[in-house]
C-alpha positions as CSV (number, residue, x, y, z in Angstrom):
1,X,142.9,111.4,100.4
2,X,140.4,112.7,102.9
3,X,138.9,109.6,104.3
4,X,135.5,109.7,106.1
5,X,136.3,109.2,109.8
6,X,134.0,106.3,110.3
7,X,135.9,104.3,107.7
8,X,139.2,104.3,109.6
9,X,138.5,100.9,111.2
10,X,138.0,99.3,107.9
11,X,141.2,100.9,106.4
12,X,143.2,99.9,109.5
13,X,142.5,96.2,108.8
14,X,143.9,96.4,105.2
15,X,147.5,95.6,104.4
16,X,149.7,98.4,103.3
17,X,149.5,97.1,99.7
18,X,145.7,97.2,99.9
19,X,145.7,100.8,101.3
20,X,148.0,101.8,98.4
21,X,145.6,100.2,95.9
22,X,142.7,102.2,97.5
23,X,144.7,105.4,97.1
24,X,145.5,104.5,93.5
25,X,141.8,103.9,92.6
26,X,140.8,107.2,94.4
27,X,143.5,109.3,92.6
28,X,142.9,107.7,89.2
29,X,139.2,108.3,89.3
30,X,139.7,111.9,90.5
31,X,142.0,112.6,87.6
32,X,139.7,110.9,85.1
33,X,136.4,112.4,86.3
34,X,137.1,115.5,88.4
35,X,133.8,116.6,89.9
36,X,132.1,113.6,88.4
37,X,133.8,111.4,90.9
38,X,131.5,111.4,93.9
39,X,132.3,108.7,96.4
40,X,134.3,105.5,97.1
41,X,132.9,102.6,99.2
42,X,134.6,99.5,100.4
43,X,132.3,96.5,100.1
44,X,132.9,92.7,100.2
45,X,134.9,90.9,102.9
46,X,137.3,93.7,103.4
47,X,134.6,96.2,104.1
48,X,133.0,93.9,106.7
49,X,136.3,93.0,108.4
50,X,136.1,89.3,107.5
51,X,138.8,89.2,104.9
52,X,141.2,86.2,104.5
53,X,144.5,85.9,102.6
54,X,142.4,85.1,99.5
55,X,140.2,88.3,99.7
56,X,140.5,91.0,97.1
57,X,139.3,94.6,97.4
58,X,135.8,95.3,96.3
59,X,135.5,99.0,95.7
60,X,132.2,100.8,94.6
61,X,133.1,103.9,92.7
62,X,130.2,106.3,92.7
63,X,130.2,108.6,89.6
64,X,127.9,111.2,88.1
65,X,125.9,109.6,85.3
66,X,127.8,111.2,82.5
67,X,131.1,110.1,84.0
68,X,129.9,106.6,84.5
69,X,128.7,106.3,80.9
70,X,130.8,103.5,79.2
71,X,132.4,102.4,82.4
72,X,132.4,98.7,83.2
73,X,133.5,96.7,86.2
74,X,137.2,95.9,86.1
75,X,138.6,92.9,87.9
76,X,142.1,92.0,88.8
77,X,143.6,89.5,91.3
78,X,143.7,92.4,93.8
79,X,140.9,94.7,93.1
80,X,137.3,94.7,91.7
81,X,136.5,98.2,90.7
82,X,132.7,98.6,90.3
83,X,131.3,101.9,88.9
84,X,128.0,103.0,90.3
85,X,126.1,105.7,88.5
86,X,124.6,108.3,90.8
87,X,121.1,107.6,89.4
88,X,121.6,104.0,90.3
89,X,122.6,104.8,93.9
90,X,119.5,107.1,94.3
91,X,117.1,104.5,92.8
92,X,116.0,101.6,95.0
93,X,115.3,98.8,92.6
94,X,112.4,96.6,93.6
95,X,112.4,92.9,94.5
96,X,112.5,90.6,91.5
97,X,114.4,93.0,89.3
98,X,118.0,92.7,88.2
99,X,119.0,95.7,90.4
100,X,117.6,94.0,93.5
101,X,120.5,91.6,93.8
102,X,123.0,94.4,94.1
103,X,121.3,96.2,96.9
104,X,122.8,94.2,99.8
105,X,126.3,95.2,98.5
106,X,125.6,98.5,100.2
107,X,124.7,97.0,103.6
108,X,127.1,97.9,106.4
109,X,129.5,99.2,103.9
110,X,132.2,101.7,104.9
111,X,132.1,104.9,102.9
112,X,135.8,105.8,102.4
113,X,135.3,109.0,100.4
114,X,132.2,111.1,100.2
115,X,132.3,114.2,98.1
116,X,128.6,114.8,98.2
117,X,128.4,116.6,101.6
118,X,127.1,113.6,103.4
119,X,124.5,112.2,101.1
120,X,126.1,108.9,100.3
121,X,125.9,107.1,103.7
122,X,122.1,107.6,103.8
123,X,121.7,106.5,100.2
124,X,123.8,103.4,100.8
125,X,121.8,102.5,103.9
126,X,118.5,103.0,102.0
127,X,119.6,100.4,99.5
128,X,119.7,97.7,102.2
129,X,116.4,98.7,103.9
130,X,112.9,97.5,103.1
131,X,110.0,99.8,103.9
132,X,106.4,98.7,104.5
133,X,105.3,99.2,101.0
134,X,108.1,97.1,99.6
135,X,107.6,94.5,102.3
136,X,104.0,94.1,101.2
137,X,105.1,93.5,97.6
138,X,107.8,90.9,98.6
139,X,105.8,89.0,101.2
140,X,102.4,89.0,99.5
141,X,102.6,90.0,95.8
142,X,105.7,87.7,95.4
143,X,104.1,85.1,97.7
144,X,107.3,84.6,99.8
145,X,105.4,84.0,103.0
146,X,102.8,81.6,101.5
147,X,105.5,79.9,99.5
148,X,107.6,79.3,102.5
149,X,104.7,77.8,104.5
150,X,104.0,75.6,101.5
151,X,107.6,74.1,101.4
152,X,107.7,73.8,105.2
153,X,104.4,72.0,105.1
154,X,105.5,69.6,102.4
155,X,108.7,68.9,104.3
156,X,106.8,68.0,107.5
157,X,104.3,65.8,105.6
158,X,107.2,63.9,104.1
159,X,108.8,63.5,107.6
160,X,105.4,62.2,108.9
161,X,105.2,59.7,106.1
162,X,108.8,58.5,106.4
163,X,110.1,60.0,103.1
164,X,113.6,61.0,104.2
165,X,114.9,62.4,100.9
166,X,111.7,64.4,100.2
167,X,111.6,66.0,103.7
168,X,115.2,67.1,103.2
169,X,114.7,68.4,99.7
170,X,111.6,70.5,100.6
171,X,113.3,71.7,103.8
172,X,116.3,73.0,101.8
173,X,114.0,74.4,99.2
174,X,112.2,76.4,101.9
175,X,115.2,78.3,103.1
176,X,115.4,81.0,100.5
177,X,111.7,81.8,101.0
178,X,112.2,81.7,104.8
179,X,115.1,84.1,104.8
180,X,113.3,86.4,102.4
181,X,110.4,86.5,104.9
182,X,112.3,87.0,108.1
183,X,114.6,89.7,106.7
184,X,111.8,91.5,104.9
185,X,109.5,91.5,107.9
186,X,112.4,93.0,109.8
187,X,112.8,95.8,107.3
188,X,116.0,94.6,105.7
189,X,117.3,93.1,102.5
190,X,118.4,89.5,102.9
191,X,122.2,89.2,102.9
192,X,124.1,87.1,100.4
193,X,124.6,83.6,101.7
194,X,128.3,84.2,102.3
195,X,127.4,86.9,104.8
196,X,124.4,85.4,106.5
197,X,126.2,84.2,109.6
198,X,128.3,87.4,109.8
199,X,125.2,89.7,109.6
200,X,123.2,87.7,112.2
201,X,126.2,87.7,114.5
202,X,127.1,91.4,114.2
203,X,123.7,92.9,113.3
204,X,121.0,90.5,114.6
205,X,117.4,90.9,113.6
206,X,115.4,92.9,116.2
207,X,113.1,90.1,117.2
208,X,115.3,87.1,116.8
209,X,118.5,86.0,118.4
210,X,121.1,85.5,115.7
211,X,122.6,82.3,117.1
212,X,119.2,80.8,117.5
213,X,118.2,81.7,113.9
214,X,121.5,80.2,112.5
215,X,120.8,77.0,114.5
216,X,117.4,76.8,112.9
217,X,118.9,77.4,109.4
218,X,121.4,74.6,110.0
219,X,118.6,72.3,111.3
220,X,116.5,73.0,108.3
221,X,119.4,72.2,106.0
222,X,119.4,68.8,107.7
223,X,115.6,68.4,107.2
224,X,115.0,68.5,111.0
225,X,111.2,68.7,111.5
226,X,111.8,70.3,114.9
227,X,113.8,73.1,113.3
228,X,111.0,73.7,110.7
229,X,108.3,73.8,113.4
230,X,110.3,76.2,115.7
231,X,110.9,78.4,112.7
232,X,107.2,78.4,111.9
233,X,106.3,79.4,115.5
234,X,108.7,82.3,115.4
235,X,107.6,83.5,112.0
236,X,104.0,83.5,113.2
237,X,105.0,85.8,116.0
238,X,107.0,88.0,113.6
239,X,103.9,88.2,111.4
240,X,101.8,89.4,114.2
241,X,104.3,92.1,115.1
242,X,104.5,93.1,111.4
243,X,100.7,93.3,111.1
244,X,100.5,95.5,114.1
245,X,103.1,97.9,112.6
246,X,101.4,97.9,109.2
247,X,97.9,98.3,110.5
248,X,96.4,95.2,109.0
249,X,96.3,91.4,109.4
250,X,97.5,90.2,106.0
251,X,100.5,88.3,107.3
252,X,98.6,86.4,110.0
253,X,95.7,85.9,107.6
254,X,98.0,84.3,105.1
255,X,99.1,81.8,107.6
256,X,95.6,81.3,109.1
257,X,94.4,80.6,105.5
258,X,96.0,77.2,105.7
259,X,93.3,76.2,108.2
260,X,93.4,72.6,109.5
261,X,96.6,71.9,107.7
262,X,98.4,74.0,110.3
263,X,98.1,71.1,112.8
264,X,101.2,69.6,111.3
265,X,103.2,72.5,112.6
266,X,102.3,71.8,116.2
267,X,105.3,70.8,118.4
268,X,105.8,67.0,118.2
């Protein structure tokens, strides 16, 4: 099995049993599909070097479309074998579609085998990126930025009015919107919750210290008004940077549109 050199670190962290299972999946798909077997990627906890004794192998098997026809994901206690048709890998499904949720599975994922002369790593990376056009759709057309400001605003109003349960509920509700915004404005697909701390530690966002951001997430989970306000201040700066890159003022205008209501976001 000719492993891509960059994948050796990931393979080195596997047990001998797991390496044998990878070889078995590789050889079985090569026998079954011949030239229709195109690549093998290691995703999940093992692919990101955060496996525990409970972790199984999550293998993405890239196949030509005709070879993938009729294939379904198979799961055992040791291996999840997930077929990926070539057309699916080469198509970036937009936010809000069923395919969107699967895109982060390709983020920071070692390519074990690539029989496409180097195409697969770039295609996998593209799945986890958000370009400016897609960012516009996520942040504005899907209202993720305005929606986050709305929940954050409601949480702060409840804090002001002494409504403890309500401030916590709206703060927690704001987090998916918040994370969509900060990752989108940074050009990346938001990670699965399980890997949020891992990504921010190993691949921090360009304009935000990962430890600081995680602290604000934890504070927001507790309904801490200071965490909500600090998050707002940073997102406002992020919006200004994004607008400069995009050549417009849509993000800053979205926030400014709240007018006098923004006073509640001022530091206490």
